[in-house]
C-alpha positions as a printed Julia matrix, in Angstrom:
308×3 Matrix{Float64}:
   6.35  -12.47  -11.45
   6.48   -9.15  -13.32
   8.89  -10.63  -15.87
   6.61  -13.63  -16.41
   3.29  -11.76  -16.59
   4.32   -8.32  -17.86
   2.38   -6.71  -15.02
   1.19   -7.63  -11.55
  -0.99   -6.0    -8.89
   0.25   -5.11   -5.43
  -2.47   -7.32   -3.97
  -1.13  -10.33   -5.84
   2.47   -9.57   -4.85
   1.45   -9.21   -1.21
  -0.37  -12.53   -1.34
   2.57  -14.38   -2.92
   5.25  -13.01   -0.58
   2.85  -13.11    2.4
   3.19   -9.56    3.58
   1.17   -6.34    3.53
   0.56   -4.16    0.47
   2.2    -1.23    2.28
   5.39   -3.26    2.65
   5.25   -4.47   -0.95
   4.81   -0.9    -2.19
   8.01    0.11   -0.39
   9.88   -2.83   -1.9
   8.57   -2.02   -5.38
   9.94    1.51   -5.01
  13.36    0.02   -4.3
  13.15   -2.17   -7.42
  12.03    0.8    -9.52
  15.02    2.81   -8.3
  17.23    0.05   -9.72
  15.42    0.22  -13.06
  14.0    -3.29  -12.77
  10.33   -2.3   -13.12
   7.95    0.64  -13.41
   5.37    1.42  -10.77
   1.73    1.9   -11.74
  -1.19    2.75   -9.51
  -1.97   -0.46   -7.67
   0.72   -2.5    -9.4
   4.01   -2.81  -11.25
   4.95   -3.43  -14.89
   8.09   -4.09  -16.86
   9.9    -0.89  -17.9
   8.59    0.6   -21.14
   6.6     3.78  -20.5
   3.63    4.99  -22.5
   4.03    2.63  -25.43
   4.44   -0.69  -23.62
   1.48   -3.05  -23.85
   1.22   -6.49  -22.28
  -0.21   -9.3   -24.39
  -3.31  -11.34  -23.59
  -1.49  -14.09  -21.61
  -0.03  -11.47  -19.28
  -3.21   -9.42  -18.89
  -5.36  -12.47  -18.22
  -3.5   -13.11  -14.96
  -3.65   -9.54  -13.66
  -6.36   -8.39  -11.2
  -8.54  -11.43  -11.98
 -10.82  -11.09   -8.93
 -11.38   -7.41   -9.67
 -12.24   -8.1   -13.32
 -14.72  -10.78  -12.3
 -16.5    -8.43   -9.89
 -16.55   -5.63  -12.47
 -18.02   -7.96  -15.09
 -20.8    -9.01  -12.7
 -21.88   -5.4   -12.17
 -21.54   -4.46  -15.85
 -23.66   -7.44  -16.95
 -26.5    -6.27  -14.69
 -26.76   -3.1   -16.79
 -27.67   -5.06  -19.94
 -31.35   -5.61  -20.67
 -33.17   -8.34  -22.57
 -33.42   -7.61  -26.3
 -30.78   -4.89  -26.23
 -28.15   -4.22  -28.91
 -24.67   -3.34  -27.64
 -21.05   -3.16  -28.76
 -18.28   -4.78  -26.72
 -14.63   -3.92  -27.26
 -11.55   -6.07  -26.88
  -9.9    -6.87  -23.55
  -9.74   -9.37  -20.74
 -12.36   -7.52  -18.66
 -14.8    -7.38  -21.58
 -14.17  -11.07  -22.14
 -15.35  -11.69  -18.58
 -18.42   -9.55  -19.31
 -19.2   -11.58  -22.44
 -19.26  -14.82  -20.44
 -22.09  -13.36  -18.36
 -24.0   -11.95  -21.32
 -24.63  -15.46  -22.64
 -27.59  -15.63  -20.24
 -29.34  -12.5   -21.6
 -32.1   -13.5   -24.07
 -32.6   -11.6   -27.31
 -29.28   -9.77  -27.01
 -27.31   -8.59  -30.04
 -23.57   -8.08  -29.49
 -21.36   -6.32  -32.03
 -17.66   -6.85  -31.33
 -14.19   -6.75  -32.85
 -12.89   -9.23  -30.27
 -12.44  -12.91  -31.08
 -12.39  -13.63  -27.34
 -15.77  -11.96  -26.83
 -17.23  -13.81  -29.81
 -15.85  -17.11  -28.55
 -17.4   -16.56  -25.12
 -20.81  -16.1   -26.77
 -20.43  -18.71  -29.52
 -22.73  -21.27  -27.84
 -25.27  -18.77  -26.47
 -28.36  -19.73  -28.48
 -30.34  -16.65  -27.53
 -27.57  -14.14  -28.32
 -26.76  -12.9   -31.81
 -23.08  -12.07  -32.35
 -21.98   -9.71  -35.12
 -18.26   -9.54  -35.88
 -16.6    -6.54  -37.49
 -14.25   -6.97  -40.4
 -10.61   -6.02  -40.16
  -7.13   -7.38  -39.67
  -6.37   -9.68  -36.75
  -4.08   -8.25  -34.1
  -2.67  -11.35  -32.47
  -1.53   -9.85  -29.15
  -5.11   -9.24  -27.99
  -7.13  -11.29  -30.51
  -8.86   -8.18  -31.86
  -9.81   -7.08  -35.38
  -8.38   -3.65  -36.23
  -7.72   -1.41  -39.21
  -9.89    0.27  -41.82
 -11.99   -2.87  -42.38
 -13.08   -2.89  -38.74
 -13.79    0.84  -38.66
 -15.76    0.86  -41.93
 -17.96   -2.02  -40.8
 -19.1     0.11  -37.84
 -20.22    3.06  -39.98
 -23.97    3.63  -39.83
 -24.34    1.38  -36.78
 -26.37    2.55  -33.76
 -26.69    0.64  -30.47
 -27.71    1.53  -26.93
 -24.39    0.97  -25.12
 -20.71    0.44  -25.7
 -18.67   -1.5   -23.14
 -14.97   -0.72  -23.42
 -11.76   -1.36  -21.55
  -8.29    0.12  -22.0
  -4.79    0.45  -20.61
  -5.29    3.57  -18.5
  -7.95    5.97  -17.22
  -7.54    9.53  -15.96
  -9.98   12.37  -15.33
  -7.84   14.62  -17.53
  -7.71   12.48  -20.7
 -10.26    9.73  -20.17
  -9.62    6.19  -21.4
  -6.42    5.47  -23.31
  -4.46    2.62  -24.83
  -0.9     2.14  -26.04
  -1.75    0.92  -29.57
  -2.86    3.3   -32.34
  -4.87    0.72  -34.32
  -6.78   -0.44  -31.25
  -7.51    3.16  -30.3
  -9.01    3.93  -33.73
 -11.41    0.98  -33.56
 -12.43    1.85  -30.0
 -13.3     5.37  -31.15
 -15.48    3.89  -33.9
 -17.23    1.69  -31.32
 -17.92    4.76  -29.2
 -19.42    6.61  -32.16
 -21.94    3.79  -32.62
 -23.31    3.93  -29.06
 -25.8     6.15  -27.26
 -23.83    5.77  -24.02
 -20.39    4.52  -23.08
 -19.58    2.24  -20.14
 -15.91    1.9   -19.25
 -14.69   -1.19  -17.39
 -11.43   -0.51  -15.55
  -9.99   -2.05  -12.4
  -8.23    0.13   -9.83
  -4.74   -0.58  -11.25
  -5.66    1.47  -14.34
  -6.92    4.52  -12.44
  -4.49    7.4   -12.81
  -2.47    5.6   -15.51
  -2.08    7.38  -18.84
  -1.0     5.77  -22.09
  -0.21    7.07  -25.55
  -3.51    7.12  -27.49
  -6.76    8.53  -26.17
  -9.81    6.39  -26.98
 -12.69    7.91  -24.97
 -12.56   11.5   -23.65
 -13.86   11.91  -20.12
 -16.89   13.95  -21.2
 -18.04   11.05  -23.42
 -17.9     8.41  -20.64
 -21.37    7.81  -19.19
 -20.46    5.23  -16.57
 -17.36    3.72  -15.03
 -17.51    0.27  -13.43
 -14.47   -0.36  -11.27
 -13.44   -2.05   -8.03
 -12.76   -0.27   -4.78
  -9.14    0.89   -4.51
  -7.13   -0.29   -1.49
  -7.53    1.99    1.53
  -3.99    3.34    1.17
  -4.34    4.15   -2.55
  -5.17    7.83   -2.18
  -4.36    8.69   -5.78
  -6.84    6.16   -7.19
  -9.59    7.37   -4.84
  -8.83   10.97   -5.8
  -9.0    10.03   -9.49
 -12.43    8.47   -8.94
 -13.64   11.65   -7.27
 -12.29   13.76  -10.13
 -14.11   11.56  -12.66
 -17.35   11.89  -10.7
 -16.9    15.67  -10.53
 -16.84   15.68  -14.33
 -20.19   13.87  -14.5
 -19.07   10.25  -14.83
 -21.37    7.88  -12.92
 -19.35    5.48  -10.78
 -20.27    1.91   -9.86
 -17.86    0.26   -7.43
 -17.81   -3.54   -7.43
 -16.72   -5.51   -4.38
 -14.31   -8.44   -4.64
 -15.35  -10.44   -1.59
 -18.03  -11.02    0.98
 -21.65  -12.02    0.79
 -24.29  -10.77   -1.56
 -23.87  -10.33   -5.25
 -21.55  -12.54   -7.28
 -17.98  -11.7    -6.49
 -19.09   -9.88   -3.34
 -19.92   -6.69   -5.21
 -23.01   -4.54   -5.28
 -25.3    -5.96   -7.97
 -27.28   -3.29   -9.79
 -30.77   -4.07  -11.1
 -31.01   -4.37  -14.87
 -31.2    -0.9   -16.4
 -30.5     0.9   -13.12
 -28.2     3.89  -12.99
 -25.08    3.18  -10.92
 -24.84    5.15   -7.72
 -22.02    7.59   -7.24
 -20.88    6.04   -3.98
 -17.21    6.86   -3.93
 -14.4     5.79   -1.6
 -13.1     8.95   -0.01
  -9.4     9.77   -0.25
  -7.63    8.35    2.76
  -5.54   10.45    5.11
  -1.87   10.68    4.35
   0.34    8.53    6.5
  -2.35    5.98    7.39
  -0.83    2.65    8.38
  -2.37   -0.57    7.14
  -4.07   -2.85    9.65
  -1.54   -4.76   11.68
   1.32   -2.38   10.83
   3.29   -0.96   13.73
   6.55    0.9    13.76
   8.17    0.61   17.14
  10.93    2.75   18.63
  14.61    2.06   18.82
  16.16   -0.82   16.87
  13.07   -2.01   14.99
  14.07    0.0    11.91
  17.22   -2.06   11.45
  15.19   -5.27   11.6
  12.72   -3.88    9.06
  15.59   -2.99    6.72
  16.93   -6.54    6.85
  13.46   -7.98    6.25
  12.86   -5.61    3.33
  16.17   -6.59    1.74
  15.21  -10.26    1.99
  11.8    -9.59    0.46
  13.26   -7.62   -2.44
  15.64  -10.49   -3.15
  12.77  -12.94   -3.0
  10.69  -10.82   -5.42
  13.62  -10.7    -7.85
  13.85  -14.48   -7.81
  10.12  -14.76   -8.51
């Protein structure tokens, strides 16, 4: 799956191989030790380090439920008659699909995918930047894109990226994309970052938005065992970033998340770091010979993951 998609979340792996995320995480460690993949918070990617970037086909299949829930919450922040900028990415594409219902909206974007999502929205005006097309993510980049944003002022910028840390803020692995994102930020009174939990704690080569410039973060709730992601959220909140956590299931708002009223300020309700050593529901490690059985099962799962 990682070879086919470039990246995959632990939740998706656990669903496909029909086991727990705790078990999958242990198997992913074994595959990383063999150099077959790199671990990321909440997922795994093909080896490549700071400069590797998956293309649109790969990203579009990663954390889809989380992106949908995040887009629902982010769309509720947009008011009728507002002017905003929306950056490139699969999460911002999901946001754009929901913005088609907002009357009197003006959207400035460098993303062909965002523009396409709004193309038939009669009550939304779409303004495209200039620039050179970057085919891997269908975004306009370069000096043409940056110059077209000079002198622009809007209320909000909605941006995504490849990684988010409290230390460096939002980052991406492509220099041209980073430069345009910085220009988008300069045009906005406030910055809203859309990032699912797999990006929390990940750092890539080029910084796009420093932490002290981020007004709000809309994300999904990290898995209970993902202590590092929860700690990263707390560190971001400690630096003044407002956190909105979207749910991915259950009743209520679309996607099961908390739906914020239009124009409301997201609450800073944060998942607390979990205790070390917590076992996932249904996990039990018995005495005696159960370890040998677990080893055999883990070996079979690793082989099955390689085949996939």
